[in-house]
VOKOL-927461 format. One record per residue (C-alpha): residue number from 1; z, x, y. Coordinates in nm, 2 decimals. Last residue first. Layout:
% residues N
NODE, NUM, Z, X, Y;
...
***
This chain:
% residues 560
NODE, 560, -6.85, 2.62, -11.60;
NODE, 559, -6.65, 2.92, -11.44;
NODE, 558, -6.52, 2.84, -11.12;
NODE, 557, -6.49, 3.12, -10.79;
NODE, 556, -6.48, 2.92, -10.44;
NODE, 555, -6.20, 3.14, -10.39;
NODE, 554, -6.25, 3.42, -10.54;
NODE, 553, -6.27, 3.71, -10.25;
NODE, 552, -6.28, 4.03, -10.38;
NODE, 551, -6.30, 4.32, -10.19;
NODE, 550, -6.60, 4.49, -10.25;
NODE, 549, -6.63, 4.58, -9.90;
NODE, 548, -7.00, 4.50, -9.85;
NODE, 547, -6.91, 4.16, -10.05;
NODE, 546, -7.12, 4.00, -10.29;
NODE, 545, -7.10, 3.63, -10.38;
NODE, 544, -6.95, 3.47, -10.66;
NODE, 543, -6.92, 3.10, -10.67;
NODE, 542, -7.01, 3.07, -11.06;
NODE, 541, -6.89, 3.25, -11.36;
NODE, 540, -7.08, 3.09, -11.64;
NODE, 539, -7.36, 3.33, -11.59;
NODE, 538, -7.20, 3.63, -11.70;
NODE, 537, -7.12, 3.89, -11.45;
NODE, 536, -7.22, 4.24, -11.28;
NODE, 535, -7.17, 4.45, -11.01;
NODE, 534, -7.36, 4.69, -10.80;
NODE, 533, -7.37, 4.96, -10.52;
NODE, 532, -7.65, 5.12, -10.33;
NODE, 531, -7.56, 5.49, -10.23;
NODE, 530, -7.64, 5.61, -9.85;
NODE, 529, -7.77, 5.96, -9.93;
NODE, 528, -7.82, 6.32, -9.76;
NODE, 527, -7.40, 6.34, -9.65;
NODE, 526, -7.30, 6.71, -9.64;
NODE, 525, -7.00, 6.72, -9.41;
NODE, 524, -6.86, 6.96, -9.15;
NODE, 523, -7.15, 7.05, -8.97;
NODE, 522, -7.07, 7.09, -8.63;
NODE, 521, -7.38, 7.00, -8.50;
NODE, 520, -7.36, 6.67, -8.69;
NODE, 519, -7.01, 6.57, -8.56;
NODE, 518, -7.12, 6.64, -8.19;
NODE, 517, -7.45, 6.51, -8.25;
NODE, 516, -7.33, 6.17, -8.38;
NODE, 515, -7.05, 6.09, -8.12;
NODE, 514, -7.31, 6.21, -7.88;
NODE, 513, -7.54, 5.88, -7.96;
NODE, 512, -7.29, 5.69, -8.04;
NODE, 511, -7.27, 5.61, -7.67;
NODE, 510, -7.61, 5.49, -7.65;
NODE, 509, -7.56, 5.28, -7.91;
NODE, 508, -7.27, 5.11, -7.74;
NODE, 507, -7.45, 5.07, -7.41;
NODE, 506, -7.72, 4.92, -7.61;
NODE, 505, -7.50, 4.70, -7.83;
NODE, 504, -7.30, 4.56, -7.51;
NODE, 503, -6.92, 4.56, -7.59;
NODE, 502, -6.82, 4.93, -7.51;
NODE, 501, -6.49, 5.07, -7.56;
NODE, 500, -6.48, 5.23, -7.93;
NODE, 499, -6.81, 5.40, -7.80;
NODE, 498, -6.56, 5.59, -7.54;
NODE, 497, -6.29, 5.67, -7.78;
NODE, 496, -6.55, 5.86, -8.02;
NODE, 495, -6.67, 6.03, -7.71;
NODE, 494, -6.35, 6.15, -7.65;
NODE, 493, -6.26, 6.23, -8.00;
NODE, 492, -6.56, 6.43, -8.03;
NODE, 491, -6.47, 6.65, -7.74;
NODE, 490, -6.10, 6.70, -7.85;
NODE, 489, -6.23, 6.85, -8.20;
NODE, 488, -6.02, 6.87, -8.47;
NODE, 487, -6.15, 6.87, -8.85;
NODE, 486, -5.89, 6.91, -9.14;
NODE, 485, -6.23, 6.81, -9.35;
NODE, 484, -6.03, 6.52, -9.55;
NODE, 483, -5.91, 6.31, -9.21;
NODE, 482, -5.78, 6.04, -9.42;
NODE, 481, -5.41, 6.11, -9.22;
NODE, 480, -5.50, 6.13, -8.91;
NODE, 479, -5.47, 6.42, -8.74;
NODE, 478, -5.79, 6.48, -8.52;
NODE, 477, -6.02, 6.16, -8.57;
NODE, 476, -6.28, 6.21, -8.85;
NODE, 475, -6.22, 6.02, -9.13;
NODE, 474, -6.05, 5.70, -9.03;
NODE, 473, -6.16, 5.68, -8.67;
NODE, 472, -6.49, 5.77, -8.82;
NODE, 471, -6.50, 5.50, -9.07;
NODE, 470, -6.47, 5.24, -8.82;
NODE, 469, -6.68, 5.38, -8.53;
NODE, 468, -6.99, 5.31, -8.75;
NODE, 467, -6.88, 4.93, -8.79;
NODE, 466, -6.89, 4.76, -9.07;
NODE, 465, -6.74, 4.97, -9.31;
NODE, 464, -6.83, 5.04, -9.67;
NODE, 463, -6.65, 5.27, -9.89;
NODE, 462, -6.61, 5.66, -9.92;
NODE, 461, -6.68, 5.84, -10.22;
NODE, 460, -6.56, 6.21, -10.23;
NODE, 459, -6.74, 6.54, -10.30;
NODE, 458, -6.51, 6.86, -10.24;
NODE, 457, -6.51, 7.17, -10.10;
NODE, 456, -6.18, 7.34, -9.93;
NODE, 455, -5.95, 7.12, -10.16;
NODE, 454, -5.68, 6.95, -9.96;
NODE, 453, -5.74, 6.62, -9.90;
NODE, 452, -5.92, 6.55, -10.22;
NODE, 451, -5.68, 6.70, -10.40;
NODE, 450, -5.45, 6.47, -10.60;
NODE, 449, -5.75, 6.24, -10.61;
NODE, 448, -5.93, 6.47, -10.78;
NODE, 447, -5.70, 6.52, -11.09;
NODE, 446, -5.70, 6.16, -11.11;
NODE, 445, -6.09, 6.12, -11.21;
NODE, 444, -6.09, 6.41, -11.40;
NODE, 443, -6.25, 6.75, -11.28;
NODE, 442, -6.62, 6.90, -11.28;
NODE, 441, -6.64, 7.21, -11.08;
NODE, 440, -6.99, 7.25, -10.93;
NODE, 439, -7.06, 7.61, -10.86;
NODE, 438, -7.27, 7.68, -10.60;
NODE, 437, -7.44, 8.06, -10.56;
NODE, 436, -7.58, 8.06, -10.20;
NODE, 435, -7.86, 8.34, -10.16;
NODE, 434, -8.10, 8.09, -9.93;
NODE, 433, -8.30, 7.99, -10.19;
NODE, 432, -7.97, 7.84, -10.44;
NODE, 431, -7.86, 7.59, -10.19;
NODE, 430, -8.13, 7.36, -10.25;
NODE, 429, -8.03, 7.39, -10.64;
NODE, 428, -7.67, 7.35, -10.59;
NODE, 427, -7.71, 7.03, -10.35;
NODE, 426, -7.94, 6.87, -10.61;
NODE, 425, -7.63, 6.95, -10.90;
NODE, 424, -7.38, 6.82, -10.63;
NODE, 423, -7.59, 6.53, -10.59;
NODE, 422, -7.62, 6.45, -10.99;
NODE, 421, -7.18, 6.50, -10.99;
NODE, 420, -7.13, 6.25, -10.74;
NODE, 419, -7.44, 6.00, -10.94;
NODE, 418, -7.16, 6.01, -11.26;
NODE, 417, -7.02, 5.75, -11.18;
NODE, 416, -6.67, 5.61, -10.95;
NODE, 415, -6.42, 5.91, -10.91;
NODE, 414, -6.72, 6.18, -11.04;
NODE, 413, -6.45, 6.42, -11.00;
NODE, 412, -6.64, 6.69, -10.84;
NODE, 411, -6.49, 7.02, -10.66;
NODE, 410, -6.72, 7.24, -10.49;
NODE, 409, -6.73, 7.60, -10.55;
NODE, 408, -6.88, 7.90, -10.33;
NODE, 407, -7.04, 8.19, -10.39;
NODE, 406, -7.25, 8.38, -10.07;
NODE, 405, -7.52, 8.62, -10.03;
NODE, 404, -7.58, 8.98, -9.93;
NODE, 403, -7.64, 8.86, -9.59;
NODE, 402, -7.27, 8.68, -9.57;
NODE, 401, -7.12, 8.82, -9.24;
NODE, 400, -7.16, 8.49, -9.08;
NODE, 399, -7.45, 8.64, -8.87;
NODE, 398, -7.62, 8.71, -9.20;
NODE, 397, -7.55, 8.35, -9.33;
NODE, 396, -7.67, 8.21, -9.05;
NODE, 395, -8.01, 8.42, -9.07;
NODE, 394, -8.03, 8.31, -9.40;
NODE, 393, -8.00, 7.94, -9.33;
NODE, 392, -8.23, 7.95, -9.05;
NODE, 391, -8.50, 8.09, -9.30;
NODE, 390, -8.43, 7.82, -9.55;
NODE, 389, -8.53, 7.55, -9.29;
NODE, 388, -8.45, 7.20, -9.45;
NODE, 387, -8.53, 6.93, -9.18;
NODE, 386, -8.28, 6.77, -8.95;
NODE, 385, -8.40, 6.40, -8.88;
NODE, 384, -8.42, 6.34, -8.49;
NODE, 383, -8.13, 6.14, -8.41;
NODE, 382, -8.16, 5.75, -8.47;
NODE, 381, -7.81, 5.57, -8.26;
NODE, 380, -7.64, 5.38, -8.49;
NODE, 379, -7.43, 5.07, -8.29;
NODE, 378, -7.52, 4.80, -8.51;
NODE, 377, -7.42, 5.02, -8.85;
NODE, 376, -7.67, 4.93, -9.15;
NODE, 375, -7.92, 5.21, -9.01;
NODE, 374, -7.63, 5.48, -9.06;
NODE, 373, -7.30, 5.66, -8.96;
NODE, 372, -7.13, 5.90, -9.17;
NODE, 371, -7.24, 6.25, -8.94;
NODE, 370, -7.47, 6.43, -9.21;
NODE, 369, -7.81, 6.22, -9.15;
NODE, 368, -7.84, 6.00, -9.43;
NODE, 367, -8.13, 5.91, -9.64;
NODE, 366, -8.16, 5.55, -9.87;
NODE, 365, -8.05, 5.51, -10.22;
NODE, 364, -8.27, 5.28, -10.47;
NODE, 363, -8.49, 5.54, -10.60;
NODE, 362, -8.33, 5.59, -10.91;
NODE, 361, -7.98, 5.66, -10.72;
NODE, 360, -7.94, 6.02, -10.79;
NODE, 359, -8.28, 6.16, -10.80;
NODE, 358, -8.46, 5.95, -10.58;
NODE, 357, -8.23, 5.89, -10.32;
NODE, 356, -8.13, 6.26, -10.31;
NODE, 355, -8.47, 6.42, -10.26;
NODE, 354, -8.52, 6.33, -9.93;
NODE, 353, -8.21, 6.47, -9.80;
NODE, 352, -8.37, 6.82, -9.79;
NODE, 351, -8.03, 7.04, -9.73;
NODE, 350, -8.09, 7.43, -9.71;
NODE, 349, -7.99, 7.39, -9.32;
NODE, 348, -7.64, 7.21, -9.39;
NODE, 347, -7.51, 7.55, -9.63;
NODE, 346, -7.62, 7.75, -9.32;
NODE, 345, -7.47, 7.51, -9.07;
NODE, 344, -7.11, 7.53, -9.27;
NODE, 343, -7.20, 7.94, -9.32;
NODE, 342, -7.21, 7.94, -8.94;
NODE, 341, -6.92, 7.72, -8.84;
NODE, 340, -6.65, 7.99, -9.01;
NODE, 339, -6.38, 7.77, -9.09;
NODE, 338, -6.56, 7.67, -9.43;
NODE, 337, -6.53, 8.01, -9.59;
NODE, 336, -6.22, 7.97, -9.54;
NODE, 335, -6.02, 7.68, -9.53;
NODE, 334, -5.93, 7.51, -9.20;
NODE, 333, -6.28, 7.35, -9.18;
NODE, 332, -6.21, 7.17, -9.52;
NODE, 331, -6.57, 7.14, -9.61;
NODE, 330, -6.74, 6.78, -9.69;
NODE, 329, -6.98, 6.67, -10.00;
NODE, 328, -6.97, 6.28, -9.88;
NODE, 327, -7.06, 6.04, -10.08;
NODE, 326, -7.15, 5.67, -9.95;
NODE, 325, -7.10, 5.30, -9.94;
NODE, 324, -7.24, 5.15, -9.60;
NODE, 323, -7.29, 4.81, -9.77;
NODE, 322, -7.56, 4.63, -9.96;
NODE, 321, -7.42, 4.47, -10.26;
NODE, 320, -7.63, 4.44, -10.56;
NODE, 319, -7.54, 4.18, -10.81;
NODE, 318, -7.65, 4.21, -11.16;
NODE, 317, -7.63, 3.86, -11.35;
NODE, 316, -7.56, 3.79, -11.72;
NODE, 315, -7.67, 3.55, -11.98;
NODE, 314, -7.80, 3.79, -12.21;
NODE, 313, -7.71, 4.18, -12.18;
NODE, 312, -8.02, 4.38, -12.15;
NODE, 311, -8.04, 4.44, -11.80;
NODE, 310, -7.69, 4.56, -11.81;
NODE, 309, -7.78, 4.83, -12.01;
NODE, 308, -8.12, 4.88, -11.73;
NODE, 307, -7.85, 4.91, -11.48;
NODE, 306, -7.61, 5.15, -11.62;
NODE, 305, -7.77, 5.46, -11.47;
NODE, 304, -7.74, 5.29, -11.11;
NODE, 303, -7.33, 5.28, -11.19;
NODE, 302, -7.15, 4.93, -11.20;
NODE, 301, -6.85, 4.81, -11.06;
NODE, 300, -6.62, 4.53, -11.09;
NODE, 299, -6.77, 4.41, -11.41;
NODE, 298, -6.73, 4.01, -11.47;
NODE, 297, -6.65, 3.82, -11.76;
NODE, 296, -6.40, 4.00, -11.97;
NODE, 295, -6.36, 4.08, -12.36;
NODE, 294, -6.66, 3.95, -12.48;
NODE, 293, -6.79, 4.24, -12.63;
NODE, 292, -7.09, 4.27, -12.37;
NODE, 291, -6.82, 4.29, -12.07;
NODE, 290, -6.63, 4.53, -12.26;
NODE, 289, -6.93, 4.76, -12.33;
NODE, 288, -7.04, 4.67, -11.92;
NODE, 287, -6.64, 4.83, -11.81;
NODE, 286, -6.74, 5.13, -12.10;
NODE, 285, -7.04, 5.21, -11.92;
NODE, 284, -6.92, 5.22, -11.61;
NODE, 283, -6.65, 5.48, -11.67;
NODE, 282, -6.29, 5.46, -11.59;
NODE, 281, -6.17, 5.31, -11.91;
NODE, 280, -6.13, 4.96, -12.00;
NODE, 279, -5.86, 4.89, -11.70;
NODE, 278, -5.79, 4.54, -11.72;
NODE, 277, -5.78, 4.26, -11.43;
NODE, 276, -5.70, 3.89, -11.48;
NODE, 275, -5.74, 3.60, -11.24;
NODE, 274, -5.57, 3.30, -11.36;
NODE, 273, -5.54, 2.91, -11.27;
NODE, 272, -5.92, 2.97, -11.08;
NODE, 271, -6.00, 2.66, -10.84;
NODE, 270, -5.82, 2.82, -10.49;
NODE, 269, -5.53, 2.60, -10.34;
NODE, 268, -5.61, 2.55, -9.99;
NODE, 267, -5.41, 2.74, -9.75;
NODE, 266, -5.04, 2.71, -9.64;
NODE, 265, -4.93, 2.75, -9.98;
NODE, 264, -4.59, 2.62, -10.13;
NODE, 263, -4.51, 2.80, -10.47;
NODE, 262, -4.61, 2.75, -10.77;
NODE, 261, -4.75, 3.08, -10.75;
NODE, 260, -5.07, 3.06, -10.96;
NODE, 259, -5.09, 3.35, -11.21;
NODE, 258, -5.21, 3.69, -11.19;
NODE, 257, -5.24, 4.01, -11.43;
NODE, 256, -5.26, 4.33, -11.39;
NODE, 255, -5.37, 4.54, -11.68;
NODE, 254, -5.38, 4.89, -11.85;
NODE, 253, -5.40, 5.21, -11.65;
NODE, 252, -5.08, 5.09, -11.48;
NODE, 251, -4.93, 4.78, -11.66;
NODE, 250, -4.85, 4.45, -11.44;
NODE, 249, -4.74, 4.09, -11.55;
NODE, 248, -4.71, 3.80, -11.38;
NODE, 247, -4.81, 3.95, -11.01;
NODE, 246, -4.81, 3.58, -10.84;
NODE, 245, -5.10, 3.42, -10.69;
NODE, 244, -5.13, 3.17, -10.36;
NODE, 243, -5.10, 3.38, -10.12;
NODE, 242, -4.78, 3.48, -9.86;
NODE, 241, -4.63, 3.78, -10.08;
NODE, 240, -4.35, 3.91, -10.26;
NODE, 239, -4.45, 4.17, -10.55;
NODE, 238, -4.12, 4.39, -10.50;
NODE, 237, -4.16, 4.63, -10.83;
NODE, 236, -4.52, 4.69, -10.81;
NODE, 235, -4.51, 4.67, -10.44;
NODE, 234, -4.33, 4.98, -10.41;
NODE, 233, -4.21, 5.11, -10.04;
NODE, 232, -3.86, 4.88, -9.94;
NODE, 231, -4.04, 4.54, -9.81;
NODE, 230, -3.77, 4.37, -9.64;
NODE, 229, -4.03, 4.23, -9.39;
NODE, 228, -4.25, 4.13, -9.64;
NODE, 227, -4.53, 4.28, -9.71;
NODE, 226, -4.88, 4.20, -9.47;
NODE, 225, -5.17, 4.36, -9.60;
NODE, 224, -5.33, 4.63, -9.40;
NODE, 223, -5.50, 4.91, -9.62;
NODE, 222, -5.76, 4.65, -9.74;
NODE, 221, -5.87, 4.66, -9.39;
NODE, 220, -5.88, 4.28, -9.25;
NODE, 219, -5.63, 4.43, -8.95;
NODE, 218, -5.87, 4.68, -8.81;
NODE, 217, -6.15, 4.40, -8.75;
NODE, 216, -5.95, 4.21, -8.51;
NODE, 215, -5.88, 4.56, -8.31;
NODE, 214, -6.22, 4.63, -8.34;
NODE, 213, -6.34, 4.61, -7.98;
NODE, 212, -6.09, 4.92, -7.87;
NODE, 211, -6.03, 4.97, -7.47;
NODE, 210, -5.79, 5.29, -7.47;
NODE, 209, -5.44, 5.35, -7.44;
NODE, 208, -5.39, 5.02, -7.66;
NODE, 207, -5.13, 4.74, -7.55;
NODE, 206, -5.11, 4.54, -7.90;
NODE, 205, -4.94, 4.16, -7.79;
NODE, 204, -4.75, 3.93, -8.04;
NODE, 203, -4.71, 3.58, -8.10;
NODE, 202, -4.55, 3.35, -8.34;
NODE, 201, -4.17, 3.42, -8.28;
NODE, 200, -4.19, 3.48, -7.90;
NODE, 199, -4.38, 3.74, -7.69;
NODE, 198, -4.30, 4.06, -7.91;
NODE, 197, -4.47, 4.36, -7.72;
NODE, 196, -4.62, 4.65, -7.95;
NODE, 195, -4.78, 4.97, -7.78;
NODE, 194, -4.48, 5.01, -7.54;
NODE, 193, -4.43, 5.35, -7.67;
NODE, 192, -4.73, 5.51, -7.87;
NODE, 191, -4.65, 5.53, -8.21;
NODE, 190, -4.73, 5.84, -8.39;
NODE, 189, -5.03, 6.04, -8.47;
NODE, 188, -5.07, 6.42, -8.62;
NODE, 187, -5.11, 6.78, -8.55;
NODE, 186, -5.00, 7.04, -8.74;
NODE, 185, -4.75, 7.35, -8.67;
NODE, 184, -4.46, 7.22, -8.84;
NODE, 183, -4.51, 6.84, -8.71;
NODE, 182, -4.72, 6.82, -8.36;
NODE, 181, -4.77, 6.48, -8.21;
NODE, 180, -5.03, 6.33, -8.06;
NODE, 179, -5.01, 5.96, -7.95;
NODE, 178, -5.04, 5.61, -8.07;
NODE, 177, -5.19, 5.24, -8.00;
NODE, 176, -5.53, 5.38, -7.98;
NODE, 175, -5.56, 5.50, -8.32;
NODE, 174, -5.54, 5.17, -8.48;
NODE, 173, -5.77, 5.26, -8.75;
NODE, 172, -5.69, 5.63, -8.78;
NODE, 171, -5.29, 5.51, -8.77;
NODE, 170, -5.40, 5.28, -9.05;
NODE, 169, -5.45, 5.51, -9.30;
NODE, 168, -5.11, 5.53, -9.38;
NODE, 167, -4.96, 5.81, -9.41;
NODE, 166, -4.57, 5.71, -9.43;
NODE, 165, -4.38, 5.97, -9.22;
NODE, 164, -4.68, 5.94, -8.94;
NODE, 163, -4.51, 5.61, -8.87;
NODE, 162, -4.78, 5.36, -8.70;
NODE, 161, -4.82, 5.19, -9.05;
NODE, 160, -4.45, 5.09, -9.07;
NODE, 159, -4.40, 4.96, -8.71;
NODE, 158, -4.74, 4.79, -8.77;
NODE, 157, -4.57, 4.64, -9.08;
NODE, 156, -4.20, 4.55, -8.96;
NODE, 155, -4.40, 4.39, -8.64;
NODE, 154, -4.58, 4.16, -8.88;
NODE, 153, -4.30, 4.07, -9.01;
NODE, 152, -4.10, 4.00, -8.77;
NODE, 151, -4.37, 3.75, -8.57;
NODE, 150, -4.30, 3.52, -8.87;
NODE, 149, -4.37, 3.39, -9.21;
NODE, 148, -4.06, 3.18, -9.37;
NODE, 147, -3.84, 3.30, -9.59;
NODE, 146, -3.89, 3.07, -9.93;
NODE, 145, -3.91, 3.41, -10.19;
NODE, 144, -4.24, 3.33, -10.24;
NODE, 143, -4.31, 3.42, -9.82;
NODE, 142, -4.39, 3.08, -9.65;
NODE, 141, -4.67, 3.02, -9.41;
NODE, 140, -4.64, 2.70, -9.17;
NODE, 139, -4.64, 2.83, -8.82;
NODE, 138, -4.96, 3.05, -8.80;
NODE, 137, -4.96, 3.34, -8.60;
NODE, 136, -5.11, 3.38, -8.25;
NODE, 135, -5.24, 3.78, -8.17;
NODE, 134, -5.28, 3.90, -7.79;
NODE, 133, -5.47, 4.20, -7.78;
NODE, 132, -5.46, 4.43, -7.46;
NODE, 131, -5.68, 4.70, -7.38;
NODE, 130, -5.99, 4.54, -7.41;
NODE, 129, -6.06, 4.55, -7.05;
NODE, 128, -6.15, 4.20, -6.98;
NODE, 127, -5.82, 4.12, -7.18;
NODE, 126, -5.84, 4.01, -7.55;
NODE, 125, -5.80, 3.72, -7.73;
NODE, 124, -5.64, 3.56, -8.09;
NODE, 123, -5.60, 3.33, -8.35;
NODE, 122, -5.44, 3.18, -8.61;
NODE, 121, -5.31, 3.52, -8.74;
NODE, 120, -5.22, 3.46, -9.13;
NODE, 119, -5.57, 3.45, -9.22;
NODE, 118, -5.84, 3.42, -8.92;
NODE, 117, -6.21, 3.53, -8.99;
NODE, 116, -6.38, 3.88, -8.89;
NODE, 115, -6.75, 3.83, -9.00;
NODE, 114, -6.91, 4.04, -9.21;
NODE, 113, -7.10, 3.79, -9.42;
NODE, 112, -6.97, 3.75, -9.70;
NODE, 111, -6.67, 3.69, -9.47;
NODE, 110, -6.39, 3.97, -9.29;
NODE, 109, -6.05, 3.88, -9.32;
NODE, 108, -5.77, 3.85, -9.10;
NODE, 107, -5.37, 3.91, -9.01;
NODE, 106, -5.36, 4.00, -9.42;
NODE, 105, -5.25, 3.85, -9.70;
NODE, 104, -5.01, 3.93, -10.06;
NODE, 103, -5.08, 3.81, -10.36;
NODE, 102, -5.43, 3.76, -10.41;
NODE, 101, -5.50, 4.11, -10.17;
NODE, 100, -5.29, 4.30, -10.41;
NODE, 99, -5.47, 4.29, -10.68;
NODE, 98, -5.79, 4.40, -10.47;
NODE, 97, -5.60, 4.60, -10.29;
NODE, 96, -5.54, 4.85, -10.56;
NODE, 95, -5.91, 4.82, -10.63;
NODE, 94, -6.00, 4.89, -10.30;
NODE, 93, -5.85, 5.26, -10.35;
NODE, 92, -5.66, 5.47, -10.11;
NODE, 91, -5.36, 5.25, -10.08;
NODE, 90, -5.10, 5.36, -9.82;
NODE, 89, -5.00, 5.07, -9.64;
NODE, 88, -5.01, 4.89, -9.95;
NODE, 87, -4.73, 5.07, -10.10;
NODE, 86, -4.68, 5.15, -10.47;
NODE, 85, -4.96, 4.92, -10.69;
NODE, 84, -5.06, 5.22, -10.94;
NODE, 83, -5.42, 5.16, -11.07;
NODE, 82, -5.57, 4.93, -11.27;
NODE, 81, -5.94, 5.01, -11.29;
NODE, 80, -6.16, 4.69, -11.33;
NODE, 79, -6.30, 4.54, -11.59;
NODE, 78, -6.25, 4.19, -11.43;
NODE, 77, -6.11, 3.84, -11.65;
NODE, 76, -6.16, 3.50, -11.44;
NODE, 75, -5.91, 3.21, -11.61;
NODE, 74, -6.02, 2.83, -11.56;
NODE, 73, -6.00, 2.75, -11.90;
NODE, 72, -6.35, 2.55, -11.98;
NODE, 71, -6.31, 2.19, -11.95;
NODE, 70, -6.63, 2.16, -11.70;
NODE, 69, -6.64, 2.03, -11.34;
NODE, 68, -6.36, 2.20, -11.26;
NODE, 67, -6.15, 2.05, -10.97;
NODE, 66, -6.17, 2.11, -10.60;
NODE, 65, -5.96, 2.27, -10.33;
NODE, 64, -6.14, 2.35, -10.06;
NODE, 63, -6.26, 2.72, -9.96;
NODE, 62, -6.29, 2.80, -9.62;
NODE, 61, -6.60, 2.78, -9.49;
NODE, 60, -6.94, 3.02, -9.51;
NODE, 59, -7.12, 2.92, -9.15;
NODE, 58, -7.46, 2.89, -9.16;
NODE, 57, -7.72, 3.16, -9.18;
NODE, 56, -8.01, 3.06, -8.95;
NODE, 55, -8.09, 2.74, -8.76;
NODE, 54, -8.21, 2.75, -8.39;
NODE, 53, -8.21, 3.09, -8.24;
NODE, 52, -7.98, 2.95, -7.91;
NODE, 51, -7.82, 2.68, -8.04;
NODE, 50, -7.78, 2.82, -8.42;
NODE, 49, -7.60, 3.13, -8.24;
NODE, 48, -7.37, 2.90, -8.03;
NODE, 47, -7.28, 2.74, -8.33;
NODE, 46, -7.24, 2.98, -8.56;
NODE, 45, -6.98, 3.13, -8.27;
NODE, 44, -6.80, 2.80, -8.20;
NODE, 43, -6.71, 2.79, -8.60;
NODE, 42, -6.62, 3.13, -8.62;
NODE, 41, -6.35, 3.07, -8.31;
NODE, 40, -6.43, 3.33, -8.01;
NODE, 39, -6.18, 3.58, -8.00;
NODE, 38, -6.34, 3.87, -7.86;
NODE, 37, -6.37, 4.02, -8.22;
NODE, 36, -6.55, 3.67, -8.30;
NODE, 35, -6.77, 3.73, -8.05;
NODE, 34, -6.85, 4.02, -8.16;
NODE, 33, -6.92, 3.99, -8.48;
NODE, 32, -7.14, 3.68, -8.44;
NODE, 31, -7.35, 3.86, -8.16;
NODE, 30, -7.42, 4.16, -8.41;
NODE, 29, -7.51, 3.94, -8.68;
NODE, 28, -7.76, 3.72, -8.46;
NODE, 27, -7.93, 4.06, -8.38;
NODE, 26, -7.88, 4.24, -8.06;
NODE, 25, -8.17, 4.28, -7.76;
NODE, 24, -8.32, 3.93, -7.80;
NODE, 23, -8.34, 3.73, -7.46;
NODE, 22, -8.11, 3.46, -7.57;
NODE, 21, -7.86, 3.69, -7.77;
NODE, 20, -7.85, 3.93, -7.48;
NODE, 19, -7.79, 3.61, -7.24;
NODE, 18, -7.52, 3.50, -7.51;
NODE, 17, -7.36, 3.85, -7.51;
NODE, 16, -7.32, 3.85, -7.11;
NODE, 15, -7.18, 3.50, -7.12;
NODE, 14, -6.88, 3.65, -7.38;
NODE, 13, -6.80, 3.98, -7.20;
NODE, 12, -6.55, 3.73, -6.95;
NODE, 11, -6.31, 3.67, -7.26;
NODE, 10, -6.35, 3.27, -7.36;
NODE, 9, -6.23, 3.01, -7.13;
NODE, 8, -6.60, 2.98, -6.89;
NODE, 7, -6.81, 3.04, -7.22;
NODE, 6, -6.65, 2.77, -7.41;
NODE, 5, -6.60, 2.53, -7.13;
NODE, 4, -7.01, 2.56, -7.05;
NODE, 3, -7.09, 2.46, -7.40;
NODE, 2, -6.83, 2.18, -7.43;
NODE, 1, -7.02, 2.04, -7.12;
***
């Protein structure tokens, strides 16, 4: 009876989702992700899945307060780059958010199963056409300064995100709430009139121009933390949040010390008393050395090349993260010679992706297809694999006016490991037979992040997104802040709009065929491989769960 009431009260698409799960055209994980996005509580979604499919992965519960079982001091020390803590809406690195998210929370979060869960939002619901989203906020949340959290804080944040002068990646995530606008001859986005509605002190609605399934999950992005309504632009100087920790000490490039806030907290108190982030150097081997010397308990990230070193350390565990993390060698289509599609297609025709997993990741990576969507994404459509074709590459170069050869440079900052340099070297070797001479320009990590959106040709690391449409919204839509290629194709934008709107997985996958093909045919990126990711911790650190987004969830972590 309860199941019938749930089906009748929930989104009208839920019965079809249940039927599809029962007939097995979709996975348990896809059902759980989609049902919770539509507003079904996680516990109800897991219960429905279990009743249909039998016992499966259980719900990962919200952490409950508990005392440590030993007298070990509950201070977790993590080796990780400590970036500037400026404006969370403009964060470009997960490491920034790992410091901030313990202090400043979001409306939703993704649990280790990849399921969107409530945080500052208590619940949400969507209209049948996925164009109106109603969010209900928790009523028991206080800011560290004693102010009560309510809808004004949320509206302040969303309005900032959709202001083109801020430059937040949220403009891409919430594209359906924006309109195009031209500034100084270039296209950007801004909030569309009527996109946000204040219902009451703890309720708001979003009105989108196109149906969009991922709205709740977009609020879980690491650049979507909710700051106080009086925030003026620099979190390191005004670290007011709603979370269980406060920023006790902070020094860019050196350390960030978090301690329990001592203020009333709406949720269960975590076990750790303090979390210390130490910048031990931006190379994985330096972080590993800090672990070996006993200076830290955990390393945020490891290069595949340091696995053997990590395996040699006693009393440690290596955690492998399954995700859609990757690296793209991207060409800026507004800059010569990459403004010529024949040049881009010639470069793409030289690539044999099968060489990259073995040579760059010791066989641990997997082959990608130059469109930034992969088999780990539920909506992925398998296209015929492109093959290396030097005759075609030479023909295209001749058409582009480079029959005598082409000299180009790629900027490489090795921003999270030498694997990026390895990929560039393989590309260099594969381009040479077609008469393309590639120079690999090695620069520092900080130098690369200054130019990543403007360099004509560069290799950029991209983190995990659970839906392929999410990363495409961020990186390739016309006028969005993280569009590093300068790509602007109305046909691509329209095809992506259609894919964003579909709930049925088979229909969504069919729509993605066009999205992926357009991106692949326009040859704006060389993306030959999905990369593996790892971190390592001492065995006395208990309760760590690998997270695809590499966001730290330490609510249940203890030191024993």
